[in-house]
All heavy atoms as an XYZ file, in Angstrom:
881
protein
N      -1.864     -7.082    -12.362
C      -2.138     -8.334    -11.650
C      -2.363     -9.401    -12.729
O      -1.936    -10.564    -12.530
C      -3.475     -8.081    -10.954
C      -3.900     -9.216    -10.075
S      -2.719     -9.558     -8.776
C      -2.722    -11.361     -8.792
N      -3.007     -9.038    -13.955
C      -3.081    -10.102    -14.954
C      -1.782    -10.552    -15.471
O      -1.524    -11.694    -15.809
C      -3.939     -9.464    -16.091
C      -5.352     -9.331    -15.714
C      -6.283     -8.893    -16.966
N      -7.600     -8.679    -16.530
C      -8.235     -7.570    -16.587
N      -7.708     -6.349    -17.014
N      -9.486     -7.515    -16.318
N      -0.757     -9.555    -15.609
C       0.495     -9.893    -16.043
C       1.170    -10.880    -15.101
O       1.842    -11.878    -15.564
C       1.314     -8.630    -16.263
C       2.716     -8.916    -16.817
C       3.416     -7.626    -17.042
N       3.145     -6.659    -16.087
C       2.986     -5.383    -16.271
N       3.203     -4.829    -17.495
N       2.588     -4.535    -15.364
N       1.089    -10.595    -13.852
C       1.601    -11.413    -12.828
C       1.068    -12.843    -12.845
O       1.708    -13.767    -12.858
C       1.402    -10.809    -11.313
C       2.126     -9.553    -11.181
C       3.552     -9.740    -10.958
O       4.123    -10.766    -10.380
O       4.405     -8.882    -11.420
N      -0.244    -12.955    -12.901
C      -0.951    -14.252    -12.971
C      -0.632    -15.039    -14.265
O      -0.526    -16.255    -14.296
C      -2.465    -14.203    -12.681
O      -3.038    -13.405    -13.725
N      -0.474    -14.349    -15.363
C      -0.087    -14.990    -16.501
C       1.334    -15.514    -16.485
O       1.658    -16.595    -17.013
C      -0.138    -14.085    -17.790
C      -1.683    -13.741    -18.189
C      -1.701    -12.932    -19.434
N      -2.974    -12.545    -19.743
C      -3.521    -11.220    -19.738
N      -2.605    -10.277    -19.623
N      -4.721    -10.943    -19.964
N       2.245    -14.860    -15.885
C       3.498    -15.222    -15.693
C       3.721    -16.514    -14.851
O       4.295    -17.464    -15.165
C       4.305    -14.061    -14.907
O       5.601    -14.535    -14.555
N       2.830    -16.565    -13.813
C       2.787    -17.809    -13.013
C       2.113    -18.910    -13.875
O       2.645    -20.069    -13.739
C       1.915    -17.642    -11.713
C       2.689    -16.504    -10.809
C       1.778    -18.891    -10.906
C       4.084    -16.854    -10.326
N       1.096    -18.578    -14.598
C       0.452    -19.676    -15.486
C       1.461    -20.107    -16.424
O       1.519    -21.509    -16.513
C      -0.693    -18.960    -16.162
C      -1.376    -19.805    -17.268
C      -1.898    -21.185    -16.765
N      -3.122    -20.943    -15.994
C      -3.647    -21.936    -15.194
N      -3.146    -23.098    -15.160
N      -4.622    -21.654    -14.439
N       2.411    -19.419    -16.952
C       3.413    -19.874    -17.893
C       4.344    -20.819    -17.188
O       4.736    -21.758    -17.720
C       4.176    -18.592    -18.408
O       3.213    -17.803    -19.166
C       5.256    -19.016    -19.400
N       4.681    -20.481    -15.880
C       5.548    -21.357    -15.185
C       4.854    -22.639    -14.947
O       5.551    -23.795    -14.945
C       5.936    -20.693    -13.864
C       6.857    -19.459    -14.026
C       7.001    -18.699    -12.692
O       6.870    -19.269    -11.583
N       7.351    -17.526    -12.742
N       3.553    -22.714    -14.615
C       2.791    -23.839    -14.316
C       2.869    -24.737    -15.538
O       3.033    -25.928    -15.539
C       1.354    -23.477    -13.864
C       0.458    -24.844    -13.799
C       1.465    -22.878    -12.492
N       2.460    -24.211    -16.706
C       2.515    -24.887    -17.934
C       3.864    -25.416    -18.367
O       3.980    -26.586    -18.816
C       1.965    -23.939    -19.070
O       0.686    -23.465    -18.667
C       1.720    -24.657    -20.480
N       4.961    -24.700    -18.065
C       6.258    -25.097    -18.417
C       6.724    -26.387    -17.613
O       7.436    -27.189    -18.149
C       7.256    -23.939    -18.273
N       6.181    -26.482    -16.432
C       6.519    -27.692    -15.630
C       5.596    -28.740    -15.909
O       5.531    -29.816    -15.274
C       6.556    -27.347    -14.164
C       5.329    -27.062    -13.471
C       5.508    -26.881    -12.003
N       4.238    -26.614    -11.337
C       3.849    -25.421    -10.800
N       4.704    -24.467    -10.646
N       2.685    -25.251    -10.235
N       4.617    -28.666    -16.814
C       3.734    -29.640    -17.266
C       2.359    -29.800    -16.479
O       1.697    -30.721    -16.678
N       2.156    -28.769    -15.713
C       0.818    -28.853    -14.855
C      -0.105    -27.907    -15.649
O       0.125    -27.252    -16.520
N      -1.445    -27.946    -15.031
C      -2.408    -27.178    -15.487
C      -3.205    -26.481    -14.426
O      -4.197    -25.786    -14.600
C      -3.336    -27.783    -16.473
C      -4.188    -28.943    -15.847
O      -3.962    -29.110    -14.557
N      -4.908    -29.590    -16.581
N      -2.770    -26.602    -13.060
C      -3.349    -26.056    -12.011
C      -2.345    -25.420    -11.144
O      -1.217    -25.931    -10.941
C      -4.133    -27.127    -11.195
C      -5.368    -27.693    -11.821
C      -6.198    -28.529    -10.973
O      -6.082    -28.469     -9.676
O      -7.094    -29.282    -11.549
N      -2.738    -24.256    -10.408
C      -1.815    -23.676     -9.511
C      -1.696    -24.489     -8.297
O      -2.674    -25.039     -7.806
C      -2.353    -22.212     -9.120
C      -2.252    -21.288    -10.209
C      -3.122    -21.231    -11.326
C      -1.335    -20.194    -10.086
C      -3.030    -20.236    -12.310
C      -1.243    -19.202    -11.026
C      -2.133    -19.271    -12.102
N      -0.547    -24.511     -7.724
C      -0.281    -25.119     -6.318
C      -0.062    -24.013     -5.343
O       0.075    -22.833     -5.704
C       0.875    -26.128     -6.391
C       0.531    -27.338     -7.307
C       2.157    -25.400     -6.761
N      -0.132    -24.330     -4.160
C       0.014    -23.327     -3.039
C       1.278    -22.409     -3.204
O       1.258    -21.272     -2.838
C      -0.177    -23.900     -1.609
C      -0.357    -22.905     -0.629
C       1.246    -24.793     -1.238
C      -1.799    -22.271     -0.726
N       2.431    -23.031     -3.664
C       3.597    -22.370     -3.902
C       3.415    -21.195     -4.971
O       3.925    -20.128     -4.873
C       4.744    -23.184     -4.203
C       5.236    -24.016     -3.078
C       4.303    -25.281     -2.925
O       3.539    -25.656     -3.777
O       4.493    -25.829     -1.790
N       2.590    -21.526     -5.940
C       2.253    -20.483     -6.976
C       1.484    -19.353     -6.385
O       1.718    -18.209     -6.685
C       1.497    -21.155     -8.160
C       2.232    -22.231     -8.852
O       3.535    -22.157     -8.920
O       1.628    -23.312     -9.122
N       0.556    -19.660     -5.586
C      -0.376    -18.604     -5.040
C       0.435    -17.789     -4.029
O       0.220    -16.616     -3.997
C      -1.538    -19.316     -4.420
C      -2.401    -20.041     -5.287
C      -3.581    -20.762     -4.598
C      -2.965    -19.158     -6.417
N       1.352    -18.414     -3.256
C       2.267    -17.654     -2.382
C       3.062    -16.583     -3.143
O       3.218    -15.490     -2.678
C       3.187    -18.610     -1.494
C       2.504    -19.145     -0.392
O       1.364    -18.767     -0.083
O       3.018    -20.169      0.118
N       3.474    -16.808     -4.331
C       4.379    -16.059     -5.152
C       3.426    -14.773     -5.563
O       4.007    -13.796     -5.960
C       5.051    -16.683     -6.333
O       4.092    -17.156     -7.184
N       2.058    -14.979     -5.693
C       1.268    -13.960     -6.099
C       0.775    -13.040     -4.957
O       0.185    -12.078     -5.081
C      -0.015    -14.527     -6.803
C       0.220    -15.017     -8.239
C      -1.037    -15.700     -8.735
C       0.580    -13.884     -9.149
N       1.109    -13.432     -3.664
C       0.523    -12.740     -2.512
C       0.768    -11.270     -2.528
O      -0.100    -10.537     -2.296
C       1.101    -13.412     -1.298
C       0.483    -12.727      0.013
C       1.100    -13.353      1.228
N       1.254    -14.878      0.971
C       1.133    -15.708      1.955
N       0.957    -15.469      3.156
N       1.169    -16.923      1.609
N       2.081    -10.807     -2.861
C       2.302     -9.377     -2.777
C       1.684     -8.683     -3.859
O       1.226     -7.483     -3.729
C       3.746     -9.181     -2.786
C       4.425     -9.449     -1.442
O       3.776     -9.623     -0.546
N       5.698     -9.658     -1.451
N       1.541     -9.373     -5.003
C       0.778     -8.744     -6.143
C      -0.670     -8.433     -5.735
O      -1.224     -7.454     -6.102
C       0.898     -9.488     -7.480
N      -1.181     -9.394     -5.099
C      -2.676     -9.329     -4.734
C      -2.837     -8.248     -3.648
O      -3.692     -7.356     -3.813
C      -3.149    -10.599     -4.098
C      -3.248    -11.670     -5.174
C      -4.477    -10.525     -3.449
C      -3.461    -13.213     -4.774
N      -1.849     -8.208     -2.660
C      -1.999     -7.170     -1.783
C      -1.845     -5.745     -2.306
O      -2.539     -4.804     -1.989
C      -0.873     -7.173     -0.622
C      -1.194     -8.504      0.313
C       0.003     -8.613      1.247
C      -0.174     -9.781      2.139
N       0.942    -10.019      3.079
N      -0.886     -5.560     -3.273
C      -0.632     -4.351     -3.894
C      -1.840     -3.868     -4.763
O      -2.257     -2.763     -4.738
C       0.544     -4.335     -4.708
C       0.981     -3.113     -5.399
C       1.445     -2.041     -4.468
O       1.429     -2.162     -3.317
O       1.740     -0.887     -5.018
N      -2.437     -4.902     -5.312
C      -3.718     -4.551     -6.247
C      -4.729     -4.137     -5.318
O      -5.526     -3.182     -5.661
C      -4.028     -5.839     -7.050
O      -3.066     -6.106     -7.912
C      -5.356     -5.567     -7.832
N      -4.931     -4.754     -4.135
C      -6.029     -4.400     -3.054
C      -5.664     -2.923     -2.743
O      -6.603     -2.230     -2.360
C      -6.115     -5.400     -2.008
C      -6.775     -6.695     -2.570
C      -6.815     -7.742     -1.513
N      -7.356     -7.293     -0.223
C      -7.214     -7.902      0.769
N      -6.521     -9.035      0.865
N      -7.642     -7.503      2.012
N      -4.512     -2.585     -2.446
C      -4.136     -1.389     -1.984
C      -4.451     -0.298     -2.952
O      -4.980      0.741     -2.665
C      -2.553     -1.199     -1.710
C      -2.067      0.110     -1.238
C      -0.624      0.186     -0.971
N       0.073      0.443     -2.327
C       0.253      1.550     -2.819
N       0.017      2.658     -2.228
N       0.894      1.742     -3.984
N      -4.239     -0.557     -4.169
C      -4.491      0.546     -5.382
C      -5.970      0.516     -5.741
O      -6.495      1.533     -6.093
C      -3.687      0.259     -6.486
C      -2.078      0.365     -6.321
S      -1.608      2.059     -6.001
C      -1.930      2.816     -7.621
N      -6.574     -0.672     -5.687
C      -7.979     -0.842     -6.128
C      -8.807     -1.588     -5.065
O      -8.832     -2.798     -5.179
C      -7.979     -1.528     -7.468
C      -7.166     -0.938     -8.533
N      -7.399      0.393     -9.115
C      -5.966     -1.166     -9.087
C      -6.517      0.610     -9.901
N      -5.569     -0.278     -9.934
N      -9.394     -0.893     -4.153
C     -10.122     -1.563     -3.066
C     -11.230     -2.433     -3.660
O     -11.873     -2.068     -4.658
C     -10.531     -0.495     -2.218
C      -9.830      0.764     -2.527
C      -9.273      0.562     -3.888
N     -11.587     -3.564     -3.043
C     -12.702     -4.300     -3.530
C     -13.997     -3.629     -3.468
O     -14.928     -3.638     -4.263
C     -12.713     -5.592     -2.685
C     -11.448     -6.486     -2.914
C     -13.962     -6.518     -2.945
C     -11.286     -7.591     -1.959
N     -14.285     -2.835     -2.293
C     -15.591     -2.215     -2.161
C     -15.575     -0.933     -2.969
O     -14.595     -0.033     -2.822
C     -15.668     -1.834     -0.597
C     -17.045     -1.052     -0.455
C     -15.722     -3.087      0.134
N     -16.542     -0.751     -3.855
C     -16.607      0.395     -4.641
C     -16.884      1.574     -3.896
O     -17.749      1.532     -2.986
C     -17.668      0.206     -5.711
C     -17.915      1.479     -6.542
C     -17.394     -1.019     -6.691
N     -16.175      2.685     -4.090
C     -16.460      3.906     -3.262
C     -15.744      3.873     -1.964
O     -16.003      4.742     -1.226
N     -14.822      3.024     -1.706
C     -13.961      3.018     -0.514
C     -12.543      3.434     -0.875
O     -11.674      2.522     -1.043
C     -14.014      1.710      0.169
C     -13.197      1.577      1.460
C     -13.776      2.450      2.531
C     -13.240      0.062      1.948
N     -12.296      4.740     -1.125
C     -10.927      5.046     -1.625
C      -9.877      4.861     -0.545
O     -10.187      5.048      0.629
C     -11.158      6.562     -1.967
C     -12.259      7.043     -1.271
C     -13.259      5.788     -1.004
N      -8.750      4.543     -0.955
C      -7.558      4.367      0.010
C      -6.695      5.509     -0.131
O      -5.548      5.340      0.228
C      -6.901      3.093     -0.334
C      -7.817      1.845     -0.230
C      -7.153      0.802      0.754
N      -7.926     -0.381      0.689
C      -8.592     -0.820      1.779
N      -8.669     -0.057      2.850
N      -9.244     -2.009      1.631
N      -7.142      6.594     -0.613
C      -6.291      7.786     -0.734
C      -7.218      8.980     -0.556
O      -8.414      9.029     -0.971
C      -5.740      7.847     -2.243
C      -6.720      7.782     -3.264
C      -4.733      8.990     -2.451
N      -6.581      9.979      0.150
C      -7.327     11.218      0.334
C      -7.424     12.053     -0.925
O      -6.368     12.240     -1.600
C      -6.695     11.998      1.446
N      -8.624     12.357     -1.401
C      -8.742     13.111     -2.646
C      -8.492     14.519     -2.528
O      -8.372     15.243     -3.660
C     -10.233     12.723     -3.166
C     -10.444     11.298     -3.563
C     -11.729     10.994     -3.971
O     -12.606     11.807     -3.905
O     -11.954      9.833     -4.368
N      -8.446     15.022     -1.394
C      -8.224     16.577     -1.190
C      -7.730     16.759      0.150
O      -7.845     15.982      1.089
C      -9.471     17.362     -1.467
C     -10.583     17.059     -0.418
C     -11.751     17.932     -0.633
C     -12.771     17.693      0.442
N     -13.960     18.493      0.407
N      -7.047     17.849      0.356
C      -6.559     18.157      1.753
C      -7.875     18.370      2.558
O      -8.823     19.046      2.153
C      -5.839     19.561      1.771
C      -4.403     19.335      1.112
O      -3.984     18.255      0.893
O      -3.766     20.342      0.848
N      -7.828     17.881      3.759
C      -9.007     17.954      4.607
C      -8.645     17.921      6.085
O      -7.410     17.869      6.358
C      -9.937     16.929      4.281
C     -11.514     17.102      4.589
O     -11.727     18.180      5.216
O     -12.337     16.361      4.167
N      -9.619     17.870      7.024
C      -9.346     17.750      8.362
C     -10.399     16.877      8.897
O     -11.646     16.976      8.699
C      -9.312     19.094      9.116
N      -9.970     15.885      9.771
C     -10.997     14.929     10.349
C     -11.159     15.524     11.783
O     -10.295     15.572     12.702
C     -10.364     13.534     10.549
C      -9.934     13.126      9.190
C     -11.230     12.627     11.257
C      -9.025     11.724      9.259
N     -12.554     15.891     12.085
C     -12.809     16.384     13.434
C     -12.795     15.381     14.492
O     -13.145     14.173     14.199
C     -14.271     16.994     13.207
C     -14.780     16.242     12.068
C     -13.660     15.858     11.151
N     -12.391     15.601     15.727
C     -12.334     14.695     16.747
C     -13.627     14.909     17.506
O     -14.127     16.056     17.763
C     -11.221     14.962     17.597
C      -9.781     14.664     17.004
C      -8.671     15.112     17.924
C      -9.677     13.255     16.539
N     -14.199     13.760     18.069
C     -15.466     13.902     18.801
C     -15.155     14.741     20.162
O     -16.025     15.439     20.655
C     -15.993     12.531     19.193
N     -13.974     14.480     20.690
C     -13.509     15.190     21.973
C     -12.147     15.787     21.648
O     -11.338     15.102     21.121
C     -13.457     14.204     23.081
C     -14.794     13.466     23.468
C     -15.891     14.386     24.015
O     -15.423     15.391     24.675
N     -17.079     14.324     23.633
N     -11.919     17.002     22.080
C     -10.524     17.436     21.918
C      -9.607     16.771     22.781
O      -9.941     16.155     23.791
C     -10.679     18.942     22.415
C     -12.042     19.270     22.822
C     -12.804     17.873     22.679
N      -8.316     16.688     22.282
C      -7.308     16.060     23.072
C      -6.118     17.093     23.263
O      -6.032     17.976     22.566
C      -6.676     14.746     22.390
C      -6.142     15.115     20.976
C      -7.792     13.678     22.310
C      -5.472     13.976     20.345
N      -5.348     16.806     24.254
C      -4.220     17.707     24.563
C      -2.891     16.974     24.283
O      -2.733     15.869     24.776
C      -4.215     18.241     26.049
O      -5.471     18.791     26.335
C      -3.152     19.208     26.350
N      -2.062     17.577     23.467
C      -0.816     16.895     23.019
C       0.166     16.946     24.209
O      -0.067     17.651     25.164
C      -0.264     17.609     21.759
O       0.226     18.864     22.069
N       1.247     16.291     23.953
C       2.375     16.390     24.949
C       2.876     17.826     25.142
O       3.560     18.056     26.180
C       3.460     15.322     24.659
O       3.928     15.680     23.292
C       2.847     13.963     24.569
N       2.825     18.588     24.168
C       3.265     20.036     24.359
C       2.220     20.952     24.916
O       2.556     22.052     24.992
C       3.642     20.435     22.855
O       2.484     20.517     21.978
C       4.806     19.632     22.173
N       1.080     20.462     25.190
C      -0.005     21.206     25.761
C      -0.944     21.806     24.798
O      -1.833     22.477     25.193
N      -0.725     21.547     23.481
C      -1.579     22.072     22.540
C      -3.001     21.275     22.476
O      -2.908     20.084     22.488
C      -0.941     22.014     21.074
C      -1.827     22.457     20.035
C      -1.214     22.210     18.640
O      -0.108     21.601     18.509
N      -1.792     22.798     17.627
N      -4.141     21.998     22.368
C      -5.358     21.351     22.296
C      -5.676     21.086     20.862
O      -5.594     21.949     20.016
C      -6.530     22.213     22.954
C      -7.776     21.571     22.838
C      -6.219     22.466     24.432
N      -5.976     19.783     20.546
C      -6.160     19.391     19.159
C      -7.614     19.042     19.063
O      -8.171     18.176     19.787
C      -5.227     18.149     18.814
C      -5.588     17.711     17.408
C      -3.799     18.446     19.032
N      -8.324     19.658     18.030
C      -9.658     19.303     17.826
C      -9.959     18.633     16.446
O     -11.112     18.159     16.217
C     -10.590     20.740     17.749
O     -10.032     21.551     16.766
C     -10.424     21.369     19.133
N      -8.844     18.567     15.683
C      -9.092     17.876     14.370
C      -7.680     17.402     13.903
O      -6.665     17.985     14.389
C      -9.614     18.798     13.256
C      -8.878     20.038     13.043
C      -9.670     21.040     12.085
O     -10.853     20.979     11.892
O      -8.939     21.861     11.478
N      -7.699     16.438     12.996
C      -6.444     15.934     12.466
C      -6.452     16.229     11.051
O      -7.197     15.798     10.142
C      -6.421     14.333     12.666
C      -6.448     14.116     14.105
C      -5.146     13.773     12.090
C      -6.716     12.625     14.431
N      -5.403     17.099     10.634
C      -5.210     17.354      9.159
C      -4.820     16.162      8.349
O      -4.053     15.329      8.825
C      -4.292     18.519      9.228
C      -3.485     18.392     10.376
C      -4.385     17.663     11.433
N      -5.390     16.191      7.066
C      -4.960     15.088      6.093
C      -4.531     15.766      4.950
O      -5.281     16.680      4.455
C      -6.075     13.988      5.939
O      -7.286     14.758      5.381
C      -6.436     13.370      7.204
N      -3.534     15.247      4.277
C      -3.023     15.816      3.005
C      -3.527     14.942      1.822
O      -3.735     13.768      1.915
C      -1.480     15.791      3.013
N      -3.739     15.474      0.725
C      -4.233     14.878     -0.489
C      -3.183     13.755     -0.976
O      -2.060     14.035     -0.834
C      -4.384     16.012     -1.601
C      -4.822     15.344     -2.867
C      -5.025     16.474     -3.869
N      -5.386     15.995     -5.171
C      -4.663     15.515     -6.119
N      -3.320     15.298     -5.942
N      -5.127     14.999     -7.227
N      -3.640     12.747     -1.426
C      -2.658     11.671     -1.873
C      -2.442     10.625     -0.998
O      -2.911     10.532      0.110
N      -1.585      9.646     -1.344
C      -1.213      8.471     -0.563
C      -0.016      8.992      0.250
O       0.916      9.869     -0.145
C      -0.767      7.245     -1.402
C      -2.026      6.713     -2.088
C      -1.709      5.399     -2.806
N      -2.909      4.731     -3.188
C      -3.562      4.940     -4.296
N      -3.144      5.870     -5.165
N      -4.669      4.293     -4.541
N       0.301      8.358      1.385
C       1.372      8.714      2.309
C       2.702      8.095      1.767
O       2.903      6.904      2.111
C       1.109      8.209      3.698
C      -0.188      8.817      4.378
C      -0.461      8.094      5.593
C       0.080     10.321      4.561
N       3.712      8.946      1.281
C       4.961      8.432      0.963
C       5.706      7.912      2.091
O       6.629      7.113      2.045
C       5.648      9.558      0.273
C       4.853     10.763      0.571
C       3.471     10.350      0.986
N       5.413      8.419      3.309
C       6.124      8.021      4.631
C       5.801      6.553      4.845
O       6.608      5.876      5.506
C       5.602      8.875      5.721
C       5.895     10.325      5.647
C       4.697     11.069      4.921
O       3.531     10.483      4.913
O       4.970     12.095      4.284
N       4.599      6.085      4.352
C       4.211      4.756      4.668
C       4.542      3.839      3.401
O       5.168      2.794      3.545
C       2.578      4.687      4.856
C       2.127      3.119      4.955
C       2.283      5.381      6.069
N       4.182      4.360      2.263
C       4.253      3.481      0.971
C       5.523      3.695      0.108
O       5.830      3.059     -0.831
C       3.143      3.547      0.101
C       1.837      3.399      0.879
C       0.811      4.174      1.286
C       1.406      2.019      1.246
N      -0.198      3.505      1.971
C       0.161      2.130      1.941
C       1.939      0.765      1.068
C      -0.558      1.059      2.350
C       1.244     -0.280      1.695
C      -0.027     -0.095      2.321
N       6.374      4.807      0.440
C       7.660      4.967     -0.294
C       7.272      6.109     -1.271
O       6.222      6.605     -1.508
N       8.329      6.657     -1.933
C       8.226      7.699     -2.954
C       7.305      7.421     -4.110
O       6.817      8.211     -4.848
C       9.635      8.111     -3.439
C      10.464      8.790     -2.325
O       9.860      9.370     -1.403
O      11.650      8.670     -2.440
N       7.200      6.037     -4.380
C       6.374      5.667     -5.590
C       4.943      5.123     -5.051
O       4.398      4.338     -5.654
C       6.992      4.486     -6.351
C       7.255      3.257     -5.469
O       7.167      3.287     -4.308
O       7.637      2.286     -6.163
N       4.474      5.874     -4.057
C       3.158      5.518     -3.463
C       2.066      5.379     -4.479
O       1.038      4.681     -4.234
C       2.805      6.407     -2.280
N       2.046      6.146     -5.463
C       0.991      6.330     -6.587
C       1.086      5.274     -7.640
O       0.287      5.220     -8.425
C       1.033      7.743     -7.052
C       2.296      8.080     -7.754
N       3.443      8.394     -7.008
C       2.627      8.093     -9.076
C       4.394      8.544     -7.994
N       3.895      8.442     -9.124
N       2.175      4.430     -7.542
C       2.430      3.495     -8.530
C       2.182      2.015     -8.102
O       2.543      1.586     -6.895
C       3.948      3.615     -9.038
C       4.302      2.522    -10.053
C       4.218      4.988     -9.542
N       1.615      1.093     -8.933
C       1.393     -0.259     -8.618
C       2.809     -0.938     -8.546
O       3.464     -0.906     -9.521
C       0.480     -0.885     -9.573
C       0.020     -2.296     -9.215
C      -0.934     -2.552     -8.386
C       0.639     -3.516     -9.570
N      -1.044     -3.967     -8.203
C      -0.075     -4.574     -9.013
C       1.762     -3.845    -10.383
C       0.210     -5.991     -9.181
C       2.032     -5.258    -10.541
C       1.340     -6.226     -9.913
N       3.275     -1.360     -7.396
C       4.521     -1.941     -7.274
C       4.536     -3.097     -6.074
O       4.700     -2.648     -5.013
C       5.541     -0.913     -6.889
C       6.969     -1.394     -6.628
O       7.177     -2.619     -6.914
N       7.824     -0.563     -6.104
N       4.130     -4.270     -6.457
C       4.177     -5.309     -5.334
C       5.537     -5.518     -4.776
O       5.500     -6.052     -3.523
C       3.602     -6.552     -6.170
C       3.965     -6.235     -7.608
C       3.941     -4.843     -7.742
N       6.591     -5.088     -5.297
C       7.819     -5.243     -4.684
C       8.035     -4.529     -3.452
O       8.830     -4.762     -2.561
N       7.244     -3.411     -3.238
C       7.352     -2.646     -2.011
C       7.045     -3.491     -0.797
O       7.494     -3.209      0.326
C       6.342     -1.519     -2.037
C       4.775     -1.701     -1.740
C       3.869     -0.588     -1.675
N       3.652     -0.076     -3.051
C       4.186      1.025     -3.542
N       4.957      1.804     -2.877
N       3.926      1.384     -4.800
N       6.272     -4.574     -0.935
C       5.835     -5.336      0.108
C       6.976     -6.221      0.634
O       7.013     -6.974      1.682
C       4.616     -6.120      0.005
C       3.389     -5.212     -0.233
C       2.312     -5.984     -0.882
C       3.137     -4.468      0.891
N       8.053     -6.320     -0.106
C       9.315     -7.054      0.135
C      10.252     -6.157      0.906
O      11.209     -6.639      1.626
C      10.009     -7.647     -1.080
C       9.341     -8.729     -1.766
C       8.919     -8.558     -3.006
C       9.243    -10.015     -1.131
C       8.234     -9.682     -3.755
C       8.579    -10.954     -1.726
C       8.126    -10.872     -2.983
N      10.136     -4.863      0.879
C      10.868     -3.937      1.623
C      10.456     -3.619      2.938
O       9.886     -2.622      3.259
C      11.050     -2.624      0.846
C      11.555     -2.783     -0.636
C      11.748     -1.367     -1.300
N      10.587     -0.545     -1.174
C       9.849     -0.224     -2.227
N      10.143     -0.557     -3.427
N       8.868      0.606     -2.026
N      10.630     -4.595      3.848
C      10.151     -4.478      5.234
C      11.177     -3.743      6.031
O      12.313     -4.232      6.081
C       9.608     -5.826      5.795
C       8.477     -6.311      4.975
C       9.306     -5.610      7.267
C       8.050     -7.703      5.399
N      10.917     -2.638      6.689
C      11.897     -1.966      7.511
C      11.861     -2.592      8.930
O      10.960     -2.992      9.373
C      11.480     -0.448      7.562
C      11.481      0.193      6.344
C      10.979      1.666      6.440
C      10.962      2.324      5.118
N      10.384      3.698      5.232
N      13.013     -2.558      9.443
C      13.238     -3.081     10.871
C      12.872     -1.894     11.762
O      12.928     -0.797     11.360
C      14.617     -3.630     11.102
O      15.598     -2.592     10.822
C      14.962     -4.777     10.216
N      12.492     -2.197     12.968
C      12.151     -1.209     13.916
C      10.683     -0.827     13.865
O       9.939     -1.537     13.269
N      10.354      0.304     14.501
C       8.982      0.617     14.537
C       8.466      1.094     13.158
O       9.064      1.719     12.468
C       8.751      1.843     15.543
C       7.363      2.264     15.614
C       7.224      3.262     16.776
C       5.671      3.528     16.819
N       5.254      4.014     18.122
N       7.251      0.562     12.798
C       6.714      0.796     11.547
C       5.358      1.498     11.725
O       4.762      1.411     12.636
C       6.370     -0.471     10.747
C       7.665     -1.253     10.414
C       7.363     -2.627      9.728
O       6.382     -2.567      8.888
N       8.150     -3.555      9.879
N       4.995      2.224     10.678
C       3.615      2.836     10.668
C       2.610      1.874     10.376
O       2.723      1.266      9.439
C       3.657      4.032      9.631
C       4.615      5.043     10.032
C       2.207      4.697      9.607
C       4.829      6.181      9.028
N       1.623      1.768     11.178
C       0.529      0.838     10.987
C      -0.780      1.555     10.708
O      -1.226      2.288     11.533
C       0.342     -0.239     12.159
C      -0.631     -1.202     11.845
O      -1.137     -1.440     10.819
N      -0.983     -2.009     12.983
N      -1.330      1.272      9.472
C      -2.533      2.091      9.282
C      -3.654      1.060      8.817
O      -4.685      1.456      8.330
C      -2.336      2.960      7.940
C      -1.879      2.161      6.781
C      -1.395      3.998      8.297
C      -1.793      3.031      5.410
N      -3.547     -0.169      9.219
C      -4.652     -1.075      8.992
C      -4.384     -2.452      9.667
O      -3.316     -2.774     10.028
N      -5.403     -3.314      9.568
C      -5.337     -4.573     10.321
C      -4.663     -5.626      9.507
O      -4.160     -6.694      9.950
C      -6.687     -5.070     10.852
C      -7.206     -4.105     12.037
C      -7.676     -5.150      9.711
N      -4.724     -5.544      8.072
C      -4.095     -6.569      7.350
C      -3.158     -5.839      6.259
O      -3.667     -5.205      5.346
C      -5.176     -7.342      6.595
C      -4.665     -8.433      5.638
C      -4.050     -9.517      6.097
C      -4.732     -8.203      4.240
C      -3.498    -10.420      5.218
C      -4.159     -9.108      3.352
C      -3.547    -10.285      3.949
N      -1.967     -6.126      6.424
C      -0.942     -5.617      5.428
C      -1.095     -4.132      5.191
O      -0.883     -3.678      4.113
C      -1.094     -6.341      4.125
N      -1.364     -3.336      6.297
C      -1.503     -1.981      6.137
C      -2.545     -1.551      5.139
O      -2.544     -0.394      4.601
C      -0.163     -1.281      5.887
C       0.743     -1.231      7.090
O       0.214     -1.449      8.164
N       2.000     -0.996      6.792
N      -3.525     -2.334      4.938
C      -4.692     -2.072      3.939
C      -5.880     -1.644      4.778
O      -6.269     -2.422      5.657
C      -4.816     -3.139      2.994
C      -3.647     -3.484      2.204
C      -4.068     -4.609      1.183
C      -3.291     -2.243      1.330
C-alpha cells in the first residue's frame, strides 16, 4: 500500500501539484480494498479460516437431495474459488478481474 501511494505521490509531484485529487484517490481504490482484505482494520477479526472447522447451525436444514445438514464445514485458508489461485498474495489487480455471470458474494462491500 505504501508503494502504491508513493507511486501516486510521484505522479502528483511530477505534474506540479502537492495534493491528491479525486482521480488520484480513485486509482488507489483497489489497492485499499486489497489491503483491507489482507489486513482487516479491526484487530482480531481474521478474514481467513485458521484451521479446518465446522460452523454449527442453530436449526438443521434439509438440502435439495434430502440430506439433513447440522453444520457447515470450513477449510483452512482463503477461498481460491472466490479470490483466485493467488488468494494468499496481496494483489490489487484481482479487483479488476470481474467475472461476468453469477458471482460468489461473501460480504456487503467488495466481498470484504
